[in-house]
Phi, psi and omega in degrees: 000319179293313178300322178295316173306312184304312183301318177295318175295321176298321181293322176299314184297311176310318181294317175302312177300320184297317187292309180296327174299310183290325185282327175291328178296320181293320185291329181295308185297324181290326178294320182289326174300322178297315177305315185288324177291325176302317188289323180296325182292319184302309180305308185292308179068022184245323189264146174289146177251164175214186187254143167232096187063229176270002174277151176252129185222163171293151185298319180300341183270326187300319184303313180293325177295313179303313180304318185284338176292309184280346164296313183290332186257354195301318183291329188253009187302314184287320185295309182301318181299317177296313184298312185288333181254004183063026176088357183296335180304330183289324177289325182292319183290326182298311178302323173305307182287329174298318174295333170290325176065061180307140172229151180300140184094357185275145177246115187249134165261111172262094190278149182058034185287341168048245187267015168093002192299320175293312182300316180300317179298318182299316187292324180286327182289326174292324178295341175260013175252148181287151184223061190298329178272005176056040177288128182282139178237165184214157168217135168254120177264120186225134183214154178284344185254113189286333177297318176299315175297324177293324177292319173302316178297318180290330171295317175308314180293310171308323186265000179073023183254071174236162187302319186287347180244009179251130170287129174052030175223141172229152180237146166227140182244120182225131178279119177203156180265129177307329182275353182218062181294133189269022184263160179293152175297148173051041189252358181227142181271338180216152183222113175240148172215123188243117178054041180231333182299326184291341181281341180294155193304313189273353182292138182075002170300109179264126184276142182286334180284161175292147176311143179261139186054035176066027177285137169294151184302144173089357180314298187297333182287322178291314181303317178298317186293322194234310200278329187255187168047252181265038188236204189304312189294323182298310187279349177282138173285157174302135188084000181287158182240140174256131174228130179237132167253122190208152175296145186218216181229132182292147179279349181247126186296323184296314183296321174302316177296317179296319176301315174299315176304318179295315184300305191273338174267340187247311184308302181308304180308320175302310184304321178289318182292320186269320189237356188060035182221101178272309193295324178304316189270343170291316177296322181303309186283332175286327180290327176297313177293337179280344189289144180302147174295167189296319183285328167303309183293321176301315179294327177294316174303321184286310183301330179291348176119352182280156182244161178056035184283137183212164171219166182214125183276144170246142182047053174070013180098017175297316171231158179228144165263117174252146190214135172208165185237149176267092186254000000 
């Protein structure tokens, strides 16, 4: 028995080493391709570039690359969330919805809502609140990736969280781009986005010029991506609330170093072993490191026009909840 167990462990270790070697070779090839792309961009000199993890790509490429990532991981998305966070992501999302404090009569837009985690918590929260006036509530779950929405809709059916089975609540699923929202002005009382904003095309685009009006570098790109024009601020009603749950930066340098080791050395191999996807989870950890720190992101939200902006760190800053109001 012990010999069999040792053989299995040795086989797993060999597989792990093989996976790492192959993935590193793939990343080297990808890097060479990125350099060639960069050279081509320098020659063309026409199109703006942005970040895809640690790679620099053309803006026109990022949306497709992100789309491909989530096409690949959609079916294993919830399982990998449990594995990577040891289930703690469920607590983060519970706290996020509690901070939102859903009330009957609310109309929520859950952007990058994918497999429905935030929407389902919102609906269950409302179901546990008395509603003597029978006020109708609503949530629109929106995502740029239809495959993610399909997974979410199937989950909703299994959980009984569909419009025909919910008292005084309705659910809609709509494929849409966070940069080009198809919704009417002032149509939602709350806008949530959980673990999605860093995947938008313009997040992390760094301008060569110094920040304007004391804005942190990269401000205008995130503002254009989510907050203005056809984005969150427009579709929120006066008094409406913007809330974002996103991976962030730890406040302790030693803990941040340990977290980085876990992120880069464990998560991509775990993605390969459990979901057959190394590159998708390599992008995940790289995109987290590119995201602005808490104070910078707070200033971005304020400059976009939101008031009473605040943030709350969870698990020492592994994730943060950001909040602002349209007043």
